[in-house]
VOMARRO-142808 format. One record per residue (C-alpha): residue number from 1; residue in one letter; x negated, y, z. Coordinates in steps of 0.05 Angstrom, whole numbers, plus 5000, padded with zeros to 4 digits. Example, Ala and Ser with C-alpha at 12.3 -4.5 7.8 and 13.67 -1.06 7.14 Angstrom:
2
[1, 'a', [4754, 4910, 5156]]
[2, 's', [4727, 4979, 5143]]
***
This chain:
609
[1, 'm', [5001, 5005, 5002]]
[2, 'k', [4946, 5047, 5023]]
[3, 't', [4912, 5040, 4944]]
[4, 'i', [4981, 5047, 4912]]
[5, 'n', [4992, 5110, 4950]]
[6, 's', [4932, 5137, 4931]]
[7, 'y', [4938, 5126, 4856]]
[8, 'v', [5005, 5160, 4867]]
[9, 't', [4975, 5222, 4905]]
[10, 'a', [4925, 5223, 4849]]
[11, 'l', [4976, 5223, 4790]]
[12, 'l', [5016, 5282, 4823]]
[13, 'l', [4958, 5318, 4834]]
[14, 'v', [4941, 5317, 4762]]
[15, 'l', [5010, 5323, 4739]]
[16, 's', [5010, 5387, 4783]]
[17, 'g', [4942, 5418, 4756]]
[18, 'y', [4966, 5400, 4684]]
[19, 'a', [5029, 5434, 4695]]
[20, 's', [4993, 5502, 4706]]
[21, 'i', [4984, 5514, 4631]]
[22, 'a', [5047, 5538, 4607]]
[23, 'q', [5119, 5569, 4628]]
[24, 'e', [5192, 5579, 4642]]
[25, 't', [5235, 5628, 4682]]
[26, 'q', [5261, 5610, 4743]]
[27, 'n', [5312, 5646, 4783]]
[28, 't', [5289, 5687, 4845]]
[29, 'k', [5326, 5665, 4908]]
[30, 'q', [5368, 5729, 4929]]
[31, 'l', [5396, 5717, 4996]]
[32, 'd', [5416, 5784, 5011]]
[33, 's', [5484, 5775, 4971]]
[34, 'v', [5497, 5703, 5005]]
[35, 'v', [5555, 5714, 5056]]
[36, 'i', [5551, 5674, 5117]]
[37, 't', [5620, 5641, 5122]]
[38, 's', [5613, 5604, 5187]]
[39, 's', [5640, 5659, 5233]]
[40, 'r', [5703, 5697, 5238]]
[41, 'i', [5673, 5757, 5211]]
[42, 'd', [5642, 5740, 5145]]
[43, 'l', [5579, 5782, 5134]]
[44, 'p', [5525, 5784, 5080]]
[45, 'f', [5464, 5748, 5101]]
[46, 'k', [5427, 5822, 5107]]
[47, 'e', [5474, 5851, 5152]]
[48, 'n', [5472, 5800, 5201]]
[49, 's', [5443, 5804, 5274]]
[50, 'r', [5426, 5736, 5286]]
[51, 't', [5370, 5687, 5267]]
[52, 'i', [5400, 5655, 5210]]
[53, 't', [5364, 5610, 5154]]
[54, 'v', [5400, 5589, 5089]]
[55, 'i', [5377, 5533, 5048]]
[56, 's', [5404, 5545, 4979]]
[57, 'a', [5422, 5498, 4924]]
[58, 'q', [5362, 5514, 4889]]
[59, 'd', [5320, 5500, 4948]]
[60, 'i', [5353, 5428, 4953]]
[61, 'a', [5345, 5413, 4876]]
[62, 'q', [5271, 5430, 4885]]
[63, 's', [5255, 5401, 4953]]
[64, 'p', [5223, 5330, 4957]]
[65, 'a', [5279, 5311, 5010]]
[66, 't', [5333, 5262, 4984]]
[67, 'n', [5381, 5275, 5046]]
[68, 'v', [5402, 5331, 5098]]
[69, 't', [5354, 5303, 5150]]
[70, 'e', [5289, 5312, 5108]]
[71, 'l', [5314, 5378, 5084]]
[72, 'l', [5319, 5404, 5157]]
[73, 'q', [5254, 5380, 5174]]
[74, 'q', [5227, 5433, 5129]]
[75, 'v', [5256, 5489, 5173]]
[76, 'a', [5216, 5513, 5228]]
[77, 'g', [5249, 5509, 5294]]
[78, 'v', [5289, 5451, 5270]]
[79, 'd', [5264, 5382, 5302]]
[80, 'm', [5291, 5323, 5267]]
[81, 'r', [5274, 5263, 5301]]
[82, 'r', [5284, 5208, 5257]]
[83, 'r', [5283, 5132, 5264]]
[84, 'g', [5259, 5106, 5200]]
[85, 'v', [5269, 5128, 5129]]
[86, 'n', [5332, 5157, 5089]]
[87, 'g', [5358, 5192, 5148]]
[88, 'm', [5391, 5133, 5173]]
[89, 'q', [5392, 5148, 5247]]
[90, 'a', [5361, 5218, 5270]]
[91, 'd', [5374, 5264, 5322]]
[92, 'l', [5378, 5333, 5311]]
[93, 'y', [5346, 5390, 5366]]
[94, 'i', [5340, 5469, 5350]]
[95, 'r', [5289, 5506, 5394]]
[96, 'g', [5278, 5450, 5445]]
[97, 'g', [5341, 5435, 5478]]
[98, 's', [5373, 5363, 5468]]
[99, 'f', [5403, 5328, 5414]]
[100, 'd', [5476, 5335, 5447]]
[101, 'q', [5467, 5411, 5447]]
[102, 't', [5471, 5432, 5370]]
[103, 'l', [5540, 5433, 5334]]
[104, 'i', [5545, 5414, 5262]]
[105, 'l', [5604, 5440, 5215]]
[106, 'i', [5631, 5420, 5148]]
[107, 'd', [5658, 5485, 5107]]
[108, 'g', [5672, 5513, 5179]]
[109, 'i', [5698, 5448, 5207]]
[110, 'k', [5666, 5425, 5278]]
[111, 'v', [5649, 5351, 5270]]
[112, 'e', [5617, 5339, 5337]]
[113, 'd', [5628, 5273, 5370]]
[114, 'a', [5649, 5260, 5444]]
[115, 'q', [5617, 5194, 5455]]
[116, 't', [5547, 5215, 5436]]
[117, 'g', [5503, 5269, 5403]]
[118, 'h', [5466, 5206, 5369]]
[119, 'h', [5522, 5209, 5318]]
[120, 't', [5516, 5282, 5294]]
[121, 'm', [5479, 5270, 5237]]
[122, 'n', [5526, 5213, 5212]]
[123, 'm', [5570, 5270, 5181]]
[124, 'a', [5510, 5302, 5140]]
[125, 'l', [5541, 5296, 5073]]
[126, 'p', [5497, 5272, 5007]]
[127, 'i', [5458, 5329, 4982]]
[128, 'e', [5497, 5321, 4913]]
[129, 'v', [5554, 5354, 4938]]
[130, 'i', [5524, 5416, 4979]]
[131, 'k', [5526, 5488, 4957]]
[132, 'r', [5477, 5511, 5013]]
[133, 'i', [5463, 5499, 5092]]
[134, 'e', [5471, 5554, 5145]]
[135, 'i', [5427, 5546, 5205]]
[136, 'i', [5447, 5593, 5256]]
[137, 'k', [5395, 5587, 5317]]
[138, 'g', [5402, 5614, 5387]]
[139, 'p', [5469, 5625, 5432]]
[140, 'a', [5530, 5603, 5388]]
[141, 'a', [5582, 5582, 5441]]
[142, 'r', [5617, 5654, 5435]]
[143, 'v', [5629, 5639, 5362]]
[144, 'f', [5633, 5564, 5355]]
[145, 'g', [5653, 5541, 5426]]
[146, 'q', [5634, 5470, 5453]]
[147, 'n', [5564, 5443, 5435]]
[148, 'a', [5532, 5504, 5401]]
[149, 'f', [5484, 5505, 5458]]
[150, 't', [5419, 5521, 5421]]
[151, 'g', [5445, 5534, 5352]]
[152, 'a', [5495, 5506, 5299]]
[153, 'i', [5488, 5487, 5224]]
[154, 'n', [5545, 5498, 5172]]
[155, 'i', [5545, 5448, 5112]]
[156, 'v', [5577, 5489, 5053]]
[157, 't', [5601, 5444, 4997]]
[158, 'k', [5599, 5457, 4925]]
[159, 's', [5668, 5487, 4890]]
[160, 's', [5645, 5501, 4823]]
[161, 't', [5652, 5437, 4776]]
[162, 'd', [5601, 5462, 4723]]
[163, 't', [5537, 5433, 4752]]
[164, 'v', [5562, 5369, 4790]]
[165, 'n', [5571, 5315, 4734]]
[166, 't', [5509, 5269, 4745]]
[167, 'v', [5497, 5200, 4754]]
[168, 'g', [5427, 5169, 4779]]
[169, 'f', [5388, 5117, 4813]]
[170, 'q', [5326, 5115, 4859]]
[171, 'v', [5278, 5060, 4871]]
[172, 'g', [5217, 5052, 4912]]
[173, 's', [5176, 5029, 4965]]
[174, 'y', [5205, 4976, 5018]]
[175, 'n', [5253, 4958, 4963]]
[176, 'q', [5290, 5020, 4972]]
[177, 'r', [5346, 5028, 4919]]
[178, 'h', [5396, 5085, 4915]]
[179, 'f', [5457, 5091, 4863]]
[180, 'n', [5499, 5158, 4862]]
[181, 'g', [5551, 5187, 4817]]
[182, 't', [5583, 5258, 4824]]
[183, 't', [5633, 5285, 4778]]
[184, 'g', [5677, 5348, 4777]]
[185, 'i', [5740, 5364, 4734]]
[186, 'd', [5772, 5434, 4725]]
[187, 'f', [5846, 5441, 4713]]
[188, 'n', [5846, 5516, 4710]]
[189, 't', [5890, 5528, 4775]]
[190, 's', [5856, 5468, 4808]]
[191, 's', [5795, 5426, 4809]]
[192, 'v', [5771, 5360, 4843]]
[193, 'i', [5696, 5344, 4855]]
[194, 'a', [5681, 5270, 4876]]
[195, 'h', [5620, 5236, 4894]]
[196, 'a', [5605, 5159, 4907]]
[197, 's', [5531, 5129, 4932]]
[198, 'v', [5498, 5066, 4959]]
[199, 'n', [5430, 5067, 4990]]
[200, 'a', [5395, 5004, 5012]]
[201, 's', [5329, 4980, 5036]]
[202, 'd', [5294, 4922, 5064]]
[203, 'g', [5260, 4962, 5115]]
[204, 'y', [5188, 4987, 5126]]
[205, 'r', [5179, 4938, 5187]]
[206, 'h', [5216, 4881, 5217]]
[207, 'n', [5290, 4892, 5228]]
[208, 't', [5294, 4962, 5195]]
[209, 'd', [5337, 4946, 5134]]
[210, 'f', [5393, 4989, 5119]]
[211, 'k', [5457, 5000, 5073]]
[212, 'n', [5493, 5063, 5073]]
[213, 'q', [5554, 5078, 5029]]
[214, 'n', [5582, 5151, 5020]]
[215, 'y', [5649, 5172, 4988]]
[216, 'f', [5661, 5245, 4984]]
[217, 'i', [5722, 5282, 4947]]
[218, 'k', [5742, 5356, 4949]]
[219, 'g', [5802, 5389, 4915]]
[220, 't', [5818, 5457, 4906]]
[221, 'f', [5891, 5473, 4889]]
[222, 'n', [5929, 5545, 4873]]
[223, 'k', [5861, 5578, 4858]]
[224, 'n', [5895, 5644, 4832]]
[225, 'n', [5936, 5655, 4892]]
[226, 't', [5927, 5628, 4965]]
[227, 'p', [5870, 5571, 4950]]
[228, 'i', [5883, 5509, 4985]]
[229, 'n', [5823, 5463, 4996]]
[230, 'l', [5825, 5393, 5015]]
[231, 'i', [5759, 5352, 5030]]
[232, 'g', [5751, 5275, 5047]]
[233, 'y', [5685, 5240, 5071]]
[234, 'f', [5673, 5168, 5092]]
[235, 't', [5606, 5138, 5105]]
[236, 'd', [5588, 5066, 5127]]
[237, 'r', [5519, 5055, 5157]]
[238, 'k', [5489, 4988, 5177]]
[239, 'f', [5418, 4983, 5200]]
[240, 'g', [5368, 4944, 5238]]
[241, 'a', [5345, 4982, 5301]]
[242, 'n', [5282, 4960, 5316]]
[243, 'g', [5260, 4995, 5383]]
[244, 'f', [5306, 5055, 5366]]
[245, 'y', [5341, 5066, 5435]]
[246, 'a', [5314, 5018, 5491]]
[247, 's', [5242, 5000, 5501]]
[248, 'p', [5198, 4986, 5437]]
[249, 't', [5204, 4914, 5458]]
[250, 'a', [5274, 4913, 5438]]
[251, 'i', [5260, 4894, 5364]]
[252, 'n', [5328, 4860, 5353]]
[253, 'q', [5378, 4916, 5360]]
[254, 'y', [5429, 4925, 5308]]
[255, 'e', [5476, 4981, 5298]]
[256, 'e', [5540, 4998, 5248]]
[257, 't', [5574, 5061, 5244]]
[258, 'q', [5631, 5088, 5205]]
[259, 's', [5645, 5162, 5203]]
[260, 's', [5702, 5196, 5167]]
[261, 'l', [5730, 5267, 5158]]
[262, 'v', [5792, 5293, 5127]]
[263, 'g', [5809, 5365, 5127]]
[264, 'v', [5850, 5421, 5096]]
[265, 't', [5831, 5494, 5090]]
[266, 's', [5863, 5552, 5062]]
[267, 'v', [5845, 5629, 5059]]
[268, 'y', [5904, 5682, 5064]]
[269, 'k', [5884, 5754, 5052]]
[270, 's', [5929, 5819, 5056]]
[271, 'n', [5900, 5891, 5055]]
[272, 'n', [5861, 5891, 5111]]
[273, 'l', [5871, 5826, 5143]]
[274, 't', [5840, 5757, 5125]]
[275, 'l', [5865, 5690, 5160]]
[276, 'k', [5834, 5626, 5158]]
[277, 'p', [5871, 5564, 5181]]
[278, 'r', [5846, 5491, 5181]]
[279, 'l', [5872, 5424, 5201]]
[280, 'y', [5822, 5362, 5209]]
[281, 'w', [5818, 5296, 5232]]
[282, 'k', [5751, 5266, 5244]]
[283, 'r', [5733, 5194, 5264]]
[284, 'n', [5676, 5153, 5286]]
[285, 'q', [5664, 5079, 5300]]
[286, 'd', [5598, 5054, 5331]]
[287, 'm', [5584, 4984, 5346]]
[288, 'y', [5517, 4969, 5373]]
[289, 'v', [5482, 4899, 5386]]
[290, 'f', [5423, 4889, 5431]]
[291, 'v', [5403, 4823, 5394]]
[292, 'r', [5425, 4824, 5323]]
[293, 'd', [5435, 4749, 5317]]
[294, 'n', [5469, 4740, 5385]]
[295, 'p', [5522, 4795, 5399]]
[296, 's', [5546, 4755, 5456]]
[297, 'i', [5487, 4783, 5497]]
[298, 'y', [5501, 4849, 5493]]
[299, 'r', [5550, 4890, 5448]]
[300, 'n', [5586, 4960, 5451]]
[301, 'l', [5641, 4979, 5409]]
[302, 'h', [5665, 5055, 5411]]
[303, 'i', [5717, 5089, 5371]]
[304, 's', [5730, 5161, 5371]]
[305, 'n', [5784, 5205, 5338]]
[306, 'k', [5789, 5283, 5344]]
[307, 'v', [5845, 5319, 5312]]
[308, 'g', [5846, 5390, 5308]]
[309, 'a', [5880, 5454, 5282]]
[310, 'e', [5845, 5523, 5281]]
[311, 'v', [5861, 5593, 5253]]
[312, 'n', [5803, 5644, 5250]]
[313, 'a', [5823, 5718, 5229]]
[314, 's', [5789, 5784, 5219]]
[315, 'y', [5820, 5849, 5212]]
[316, 'k', [5787, 5916, 5184]]
[317, 's', [5804, 5985, 5215]]
[318, 'n', [5776, 6051, 5224]]
[319, 'm', [5746, 6024, 5289]]
[320, 'g', [5705, 5971, 5253]]
[321, 't', [5724, 5894, 5243]]
[322, 't', [5754, 5850, 5296]]
[323, 'g', [5751, 5774, 5289]]
[324, 'f', [5791, 5732, 5331]]
[325, 'g', [5818, 5654, 5327]]
[326, 'v', [5849, 5595, 5366]]
[327, 'd', [5825, 5530, 5360]]
[328, 'v', [5862, 5472, 5394]]
[329, 'a', [5844, 5391, 5389]]
[330, 'k', [5858, 5324, 5418]]
[331, 'v', [5799, 5275, 5426]]
[332, 'y', [5815, 5203, 5441]]
[333, 'l', [5766, 5145, 5453]]
[334, 's', [5772, 5075, 5460]]
[335, 's', [5714, 5034, 5484]]
[336, 'n', [5693, 4965, 5515]]
[337, 'n', [5638, 5005, 5554]]
[338, 'l', [5660, 5074, 5565]]
[339, 'g', [5739, 5059, 5575]]
[340, 'd', [5796, 5089, 5544]]
[341, 'r', [5796, 5172, 5546]]
[342, 'd', [5832, 5225, 5518]]
[343, 'r', [5814, 5302, 5522]]
[344, 'f', [5856, 5357, 5506]]
[345, 'm', [5812, 5428, 5485]]
[346, 'a', [5831, 5497, 5470]]
[347, 'n', [5787, 5556, 5449]]
[348, 'v', [5800, 5630, 5445]]
[349, 'f', [5759, 5674, 5405]]
[350, 'l', [5754, 5747, 5402]]
[351, 'e', [5698, 5795, 5379]]
[352, 'h', [5690, 5866, 5347]]
[353, 'r', [5639, 5894, 5299]]
[354, 'f', [5628, 5972, 5315]]
[355, 't', [5581, 6008, 5266]]
[356, 'f', [5554, 6077, 5285]]
[357, 'a', [5503, 6127, 5256]]
[358, 'd', [5521, 6124, 5182]]
[359, 'd', [5527, 6050, 5190]]
[360, 'k', [5455, 6037, 5209]]
[361, 'l', [5477, 6010, 5281]]
[362, 'd', [5522, 5953, 5291]]
[363, 'v', [5545, 5927, 5357]]
[364, 't', [5589, 5867, 5363]]
[365, 'p', [5608, 5846, 5433]]
[366, 'g', [5649, 5779, 5439]]
[367, 'i', [5677, 5729, 5484]]
[368, 'a', [5701, 5653, 5481]]
[369, 'i', [5751, 5628, 5529]]
[370, 'n', [5754, 5555, 5531]]
[371, 'y', [5795, 5502, 5564]]
[372, 'f', [5785, 5428, 5575]]
[373, 's', [5830, 5384, 5604]]
[374, 'd', [5775, 5348, 5643]]
[375, 'f', [5733, 5412, 5660]]
[376, 'k', [5782, 5466, 5664]]
[377, 'f', [5768, 5537, 5640]]
[378, 'h', [5702, 5568, 5619]]
[379, 'a', [5686, 5639, 5594]]
[380, 'f', [5625, 5654, 5552]]
[381, 'p', [5613, 5730, 5536]]
[382, 'g', [5556, 5751, 5490]]
[383, 'i', [5535, 5810, 5446]]
[384, 'd', [5495, 5820, 5376]]
[385, 'i', [5462, 5891, 5367]]
[386, 'g', [5425, 5908, 5297]]
[387, 'y', [5395, 5976, 5276]]
[388, 'q', [5378, 5984, 5196]]
[389, 'v', [5313, 6022, 5202]]
[390, 'n', [5315, 6029, 5125]]
[391, 'd', [5335, 5994, 5063]]
[392, 'n', [5279, 5938, 5081]]
[393, 'l', [5278, 5933, 5159]]
[394, 'k', [5332, 5910, 5206]]
[395, 'i', [5317, 5901, 5280]]
[396, 'y', [5363, 5859, 5319]]
[397, 'a', [5380, 5832, 5386]]
[398, 'n', [5427, 5782, 5413]]
[399, 'a', [5447, 5751, 5482]]
[400, 'g', [5499, 5703, 5504]]
[401, 'y', [5518, 5651, 5553]]
[402, 't', [5528, 5579, 5522]]
[403, 'y', [5546, 5511, 5550]]
[404, 'r', [5558, 5438, 5537]]
[405, 'i', [5608, 5394, 5562]]
[406, 'p', [5582, 5320, 5576]]
[407, 't', [5598, 5267, 5531]]
[408, 'y', [5630, 5207, 5548]]
[409, 't', [5566, 5169, 5546]]
[410, 'd', [5539, 5213, 5602]]
[411, 'l', [5600, 5211, 5644]]
[412, 'f', [5620, 5136, 5636]]
[413, 'y', [5565, 5091, 5605]]
[414, 's', [5540, 5030, 5645]]
[415, 'd', [5490, 4978, 5630]]
[416, 'p', [5444, 4936, 5673]]
[417, 't', [5396, 4993, 5684]]
[418, 't', [5435, 5060, 5679]]
[419, 'l', [5498, 5087, 5710]]
[420, 'g', [5540, 5150, 5683]]
[421, 'n', [5573, 5197, 5730]]
[422, 'e', [5648, 5220, 5722]]
[423, 'n', [5633, 5283, 5770]]
[424, 'l', [5580, 5314, 5724]]
[425, 'd', [5591, 5389, 5710]]
[426, 'p', [5576, 5421, 5638]]
[427, 'e', [5504, 5447, 5629]]
[428, 'e', [5493, 5522, 5619]]
[429, 'a', [5445, 5574, 5597]]
[430, 'l', [5438, 5642, 5586]]
[431, 't', [5395, 5661, 5522]]
[432, 'e', [5367, 5730, 5500]]
[433, 'e', [5333, 5741, 5429]]
[434, 'l', [5297, 5801, 5398]]
[435, 'g', [5281, 5800, 5323]]
[436, 'l', [5270, 5838, 5261]]
[437, 'k', [5278, 5823, 5185]]
[438, 'y', [5239, 5855, 5131]]
[439, 's', [5250, 5847, 5058]]
[440, 'k', [5221, 5883, 4998]]
[441, 'g', [5211, 5862, 4924]]
[442, 'n', [5189, 5790, 4924]]
[443, 'f', [5175, 5786, 4996]]
[444, 's', [5216, 5771, 5053]]
[445, 'g', [5203, 5757, 5127]]
[446, 's', [5229, 5749, 5200]]
[447, 'l', [5198, 5748, 5269]]
[448, 'a', [5239, 5730, 5330]]
[449, 'i', [5225, 5719, 5407]]
[450, 'f', [5276, 5686, 5451]]
[451, 'n', [5284, 5667, 5526]]
[452, 'r', [5333, 5610, 5553]]
[453, 'd', [5348, 5597, 5618]]
[454, 's', [5387, 5525, 5627]]
[455, 'n', [5422, 5508, 5689]]
[456, 'n', [5453, 5439, 5704]]
[457, 'l', [5418, 5401, 5656]]
[458, 'i', [5438, 5329, 5661]]
[459, 'd', [5381, 5277, 5682]]
[460, 'y', [5379, 5204, 5699]]
[461, 'v', [5345, 5200, 5766]]
[462, 'k', [5345, 5147, 5822]]
[463, 'e', [5311, 5141, 5891]]
[464, 'a', [5278, 5073, 5896]]
[465, 's', [5250, 5036, 5838]]
[466, 'd', [5300, 4981, 5840]]
[467, 'd', [5360, 5027, 5840]]
[468, 'l', [5404, 5042, 5772]]
[469, 'w', [5387, 5107, 5732]]
[470, 'e', [5446, 5154, 5745]]
[471, 'a', [5470, 5219, 5710]]
[472, 't', [5456, 5275, 5750]]
[473, 'n', [5461, 5354, 5744]]
[474, 'i', [5394, 5366, 5775]]
[475, 'q', [5349, 5400, 5725]]
[476, 'd', [5333, 5475, 5709]]
[477, 'l', [5291, 5495, 5648]]
[478, 'n', [5268, 5555, 5623]]
[479, 't', [5246, 5560, 5547]]
[480, 'i', [5208, 5620, 5520]]
[481, 'g', [5195, 5620, 5448]]
[482, 'l', [5171, 5652, 5382]]
[483, 'e', [5194, 5643, 5313]]
[484, 'a', [5163, 5672, 5248]]
[485, 'n', [5185, 5659, 5181]]
[486, 'a', [5158, 5686, 5112]]
[487, 's', [5175, 5683, 5035]]
[488, 'f', [5140, 5701, 4975]]
[489, 'n', [5161, 5698, 4898]]
[490, 'y', [5112, 5716, 4849]]
[491, 's', [5103, 5706, 4771]]
[492, 'm', [5054, 5666, 4740]]
[493, 'g', [5052, 5648, 4668]]
[494, 'g', [5117, 5681, 4659]]
[495, 'f', [5148, 5636, 4714]]
[496, 'n', [5169, 5652, 4783]]
[497, 'q', [5130, 5613, 4836]]
[498, 'n', [5155, 5615, 4915]]
[499, 'v', [5112, 5604, 4974]]
[500, 't', [5154, 5598, 5043]]
[501, 'l', [5124, 5594, 5108]]
[502, 'g', [5150, 5579, 5177]]
[503, 'y', [5122, 5575, 5252]]
[504, 't', [5158, 5559, 5319]]
[505, 'y', [5121, 5568, 5392]]
[506, 'l', [5158, 5541, 5450]]
[507, 'd', [5138, 5544, 5523]]
[508, 'e', [5181, 5502, 5572]]
[509, 'd', [5178, 5506, 5641]]
[510, 'l', [5217, 5449, 5679]]
[511, 'k', [5237, 5465, 5745]]
[512, 'a', [5212, 5410, 5798]]
[513, 's', [5268, 5370, 5831]]
[514, 'n', [5271, 5333, 5895]]
[515, 'v', [5279, 5263, 5867]]
[516, 'n', [5230, 5207, 5869]]
[517, 'f', [5244, 5179, 5799]]
[518, 's', [5264, 5220, 5735]]
[519, 'r', [5278, 5200, 5662]]
[520, 'y', [5279, 5277, 5636]]
[521, 's', [5218, 5286, 5597]]
[522, 'i', [5205, 5345, 5551]]
[523, 'n', [5182, 5326, 5485]]
[524, 's', [5197, 5389, 5444]]
[525, 'l', [5157, 5414, 5382]]
[526, 'q', [5112, 5461, 5423]]
[527, 'h', [5080, 5486, 5361]]
[528, 'h', [5119, 5474, 5292]]
[529, 'a', [5093, 5497, 5229]]
[530, 't', [5121, 5491, 5153]]
[531, 'a', [5104, 5514, 5089]]
[532, 't', [5135, 5497, 5024]]
[533, 'f', [5095, 5511, 4952]]
[534, 'r', [5148, 5510, 4889]]
[535, 't', [5118, 5515, 4825]]
[536, 'q', [5132, 5516, 4753]]
[537, 'f', [5085, 5527, 4692]]
[538, 'l', [5114, 5484, 4641]]
[539, 'k', [5180, 5492, 4606]]
[540, 'n', [5207, 5422, 4627]]
[541, 'f', [5165, 5409, 4685]]
[542, 'r', [5166, 5434, 4758]]
[543, 'q', [5137, 5408, 4830]]
[544, 's', [5140, 5423, 4900]]
[545, 'i', [5103, 5411, 4959]]
[546, 'a', [5128, 5406, 5031]]
[547, 'y', [5077, 5410, 5095]]
[548, 'k', [5097, 5402, 5162]]
[549, 'f', [5053, 5406, 5229]]
[550, 'a', [5082, 5386, 5294]]
[551, 'k', [5048, 5385, 5364]]
[552, 'r', [5089, 5359, 5417]]
[553, 't', [5093, 5369, 5489]]
[554, 'v', [5077, 5298, 5516]]
[555, 'g', [5043, 5238, 5486]]
[556, 't', [4974, 5211, 5468]]
[557, 'n', [4977, 5221, 5395]]
[558, 'n', [5027, 5281, 5400]]
[559, 'd', [4999, 5320, 5338]]
[560, 'y', [5008, 5303, 5266]]
[561, 'h', [5007, 5329, 5188]]
[562, 'v', [5055, 5309, 5144]]
[563, 'v', [5056, 5323, 5067]]
[564, 'd', [5114, 5311, 5018]]
[565, 'v', [5110, 5324, 4944]]
[566, 'k', [5151, 5320, 4888]]
[567, 'a', [5146, 5328, 4813]]
[568, 't', [5200, 5334, 4763]]
[569, 'l', [5209, 5331, 4687]]
[570, 'd', [5270, 5362, 4658]]
[571, 'l', [5292, 5333, 4589]]
[572, 'q', [5362, 5369, 4588]]
[573, 's', [5406, 5314, 4598]]
[574, 'f', [5357, 5271, 4635]]
[575, 'e', [5318, 5290, 4701]]
[576, 'i', [5259, 5246, 4720]]
[577, 's', [5230, 5257, 4789]]
[578, 'l', [5170, 5223, 4824]]
[579, 'i', [5173, 5233, 4904]]
[580, 'g', [5121, 5221, 4948]]
[581, 'n', [5130, 5221, 5026]]
[582, 'n', [5075, 5222, 5079]]
[583, 'i', [5024, 5217, 5024]]
[584, 'f', [4965, 5214, 5063]]
[585, 'n', [4986, 5159, 5110]]
[586, 't', [4992, 5198, 5173]]
[587, 'e', [5005, 5156, 5235]]
[588, 'y', [5060, 5185, 5277]]
[589, 't', [5125, 5178, 5318]]
[590, 'e', [5182, 5226, 5324]]
[591, 't', [5220, 5198, 5380]]
[592, 'n', [5222, 5137, 5426]]
[593, 'l', [5156, 5107, 5403]]
[594, 'v', [5187, 5089, 5335]]
[595, 'p', [5132, 5086, 5285]]
[596, 'm', [5146, 5127, 5220]]
[597, 'p', [5133, 5094, 5156]]
[598, 'k', [5066, 5108, 5119]]
[599, 'g', [5059, 5137, 5048]]
[600, 'n', [5121, 5117, 5010]]
[601, 'v', [5146, 5132, 4939]]
[602, 'l', [5211, 5139, 4897]]
[603, 'l', [5226, 5144, 4829]]
[604, 'd', [5285, 5186, 4818]]
[605, 'v', [5325, 5183, 4747]]
[606, 'k', [5384, 5232, 4738]]
[607, 'y', [5429, 5236, 4681]]
[608, 'k', [5469, 5301, 4672]]
[609, 'f', [5534, 5303, 4630]]
***
């Protein structure tokens, strides 16, 4: 394998060098015109007073990533802790925190899972149907409610049918084989986009084989009046989980998950009022087996359902723009381990954006009031402030309280070594951030510093070595961080080239607790650097290189460098790509001592019709 990867690396580098002799025009990314749609008050990217990163459709097309998990790994401050290839199982962290503290949305629909945050990335859509990804970092409970403790990610699906018609396949290392097809049909006043894909592999080591099926459909109706969008998504994952959750010696673990979403949304506009109603149903099924060939030893089966309705609104007046909304949902859980549970949730949101000094100064205070049938009422205020110094420079600050309701795993899970605690309180935090954004010509950059004081964090502790680990609100954590990003577009040979750089630093101080044994360990990315180099010099040929440096806070081999590459030949109807992951064979782990695969390659062939 090492010899093969050396040849592939050499081939890709030769192709990149050869590509530097000719030209084609490439559209420069214009973020300023992108409207961030995940909150009640829609604002252009440039006017937002938050730290927001947008991964565009062009970024996705040029990236070596083949799934959302790999895409997010290219963003500084986002820590994707994968177990294996193809994003089959991965946990999502933003600016430290935990995998339970980040919210995923699809077209604004909140799709968190009440069982456990381990299922967060189950709802990550195939990249073929994604228009862009909006990454909101920092306190977001005021905007989104529960689970947006350290940030939120909104996946925006495609609406145009013009560029979605493709069929393709991928083959590569570990007998990876992926087949997908996407089509769109426009009926003037309505349109439909549909996608199906199957991904499979024999695995890169014992018991890491997988098979993943994805099905997506989006229909848009009554486009010329009050549009109605209907989306449906279903994913089925079956995978060997060698050492994924328990001790690394638990090499025969196995898991099957099914996740589905049905949502209906609309937008109603009348003069200064905009209404965005939503109805949705999200389901997740999780079967875990400790010994794959003998489920009778230990087996968990959890089925969760969330049914919700939401109305978000904004109203423009002489005083500014007022955003308000109501979100109600009912969660049901059926589990042989966690029991049969249900929870009613209600959230009320209110914010108002004031502008002063000829619209240079914006101030947006707001509050979220939440009710949970098992945790009662909570109020979480916050404020965003921004000042547009000139056309190129904006300074901003924000602060807010945020929280996380314990998952049912925290509350009720039990096994031979672990015990949940139904008396847990929500985790809480106060976060402050100060930043600036600069954009001029082909250069854009941002810098932010932030502080998060977290309280009542849930840890598993015990007094004696023979006791069970029990979930307890016992830890307080202070997190101070710095984040910097820059993007530069330039022309060479008549073509636009792009370099994107990112860096995040975290300093975390875990307050001492009076317990004899604690499971809680901070293993955040203390230093996280990313770089992406997208180039094109030939009319039909382009390439990209993605680099990541990570240094974690604990572990013996806690720092590593990973390089992924992609070279694409575009022949009008056909697009042929060669993708190399971890091309320098770096040995590293991202979570739970699960070794990541060394260098591997994929051949990607796509037909556009």
